[in-house]
C-alpha positions in Angstrom: -2.9 42.3 -54.0 0.1 40.8 -52.4 0.4 37.1 -51.6 1.9 37.8 -48.1 -0.6 37.5 -45.3 -1.4 40.5 -43.3 -0.5 41.0 -39.7 -4.1 40.3 -38.7 -4.2 37.1 -40.6 -1.0 35.9 -39.0 -2.4 36.7 -35.5 -5.6 34.8 -36.3 -3.6 31.8 -37.6 -1.5 31.9 -34.4 -4.6 32.0 -32.3 -6.0 28.9 -34.1 -2.7 27.0 -33.6 -2.6 28.0 -29.9 -6.2 27.0 -29.4 -5.6 23.7 -31.1 -2.6 23.0 -28.9 -4.5 24.0 -25.8 -7.3 21.6 -26.6 -4.8 18.8 -27.2 -3.1 19.5 -23.9 -6.4 19.6 -22.1 -7.4 16.2 -23.6 -4.0 14.8 -22.5 -4.4 16.2 -19.0 -8.0 14.9 -18.8 -6.6 11.4 -19.7 -4.0 11.7 -17.0 -6.6 12.7 -14.4 -8.9 9.9 -15.4 -6.0 7.4 -15.2 -5.1 8.6 -11.7 -8.7 8.6 -10.5 -9.0 4.9 -11.8 -5.7 4.0 -10.0 -6.9 5.7 -6.8 -10.2 3.8 -6.9 -8.4 0.5 -7.5 -6.1 1.3 -4.5 -9.2 2.0 -2.3 -10.9 -1.2 -3.4 -7.8 -3.2 -2.7 -7.5 -1.7 0.7 -11.2 -2.5 1.5 -10.7 -6.1 0.3 -7.5 -6.7 2.3 -8.2 -9.0 5.1 -7.5 -7.7 8.6 -4.0 -8.5 10.0 -3.8 -11.5 12.3 -4.0 -10.7 16.0 -1.0 -12.9 16.8 2.0 -14.2 14.9 4.3 -17.1 15.5 7.8 -16.9 14.0 9.3 -20.1 12.7 12.9 -21.1 12.5 14.9 -21.9 9.4 13.8 -25.5 9.5 10.2 -24.3 9.5 9.4 -26.7 12.3 10.9 -25.0 15.3 9.2 -22.0 16.8 11.4 -18.9 17.3 9.1 -16.3 18.8 5.6 -15.2 19.5 4.5 -11.7 18.3 1.5 -9.5 18.3 -0.1 -9.1 14.9 1.0 -5.4 14.7 4.6 -6.1 15.7 7.0 -4.1 13.6 9.7 -6.8 13.7 8.1 -10.2 13.3 10.7 -11.8 11.1 10.2 -13.2 7.6 9.1 -16.8 8.5 5.9 -15.9 10.3 2.5 -17.5 10.4 -0.8 -16.2 11.7 -2.0 -17.7 15.0 -5.1 -17.6 17.1 -5.0 -16.3 20.7 -5.0 -19.9 22.0 -2.1 -20.9 19.8 -0.1 -17.9 20.9 -0.8 -18.7 24.6 0.1 -22.4 24.1 3.4 -21.4 22.4 4.3 -19.1 25.3 3.4 -21.8 27.8 5.6 -24.2 25.9 8.6 -21.8 26.5 8.6 -20.3 23.0 10.3 -16.9 23.5 8.2 -13.7 23.3 9.2 -10.8 21.2 10.9 -8.2 23.3 9.6 -5.4 21.1 5.8 -6.1 21.1 5.6 -8.1 24.3 2.7 -10.4 23.4 2.8 -12.0 26.9 1.6 -8.7 28.3 -1.3 -8.5 26.0 -2.2 -12.1 26.7 -2.0 -11.6 30.4 0.8 -14.1 30.8 3.5 -12.0 32.4 6.7 -13.8 33.2 
């Protein structure tokens, strides 16, 4: 008998190697899927826990004491120095001549047209 493996033995060995690699690849893929499912669940939980956006915003000046503008809570351009405000605070600010945002027009929503 010769010490060299037969063609059939080589094919069987190759099949075992391919099957082993496939199982390892599937395990890795299953880990990736589980990780992504976990991240997606965490994103959903974070979204559910996020408080609703404020209905009104008041933008402050650089000195943090002056008021620059009144915005709606969903304004796309409220500035960086904003604070949430109640409906009454927004109305009072507009009545005290704080400018309104020209993009979201909170005066219209509040019924305080100029």
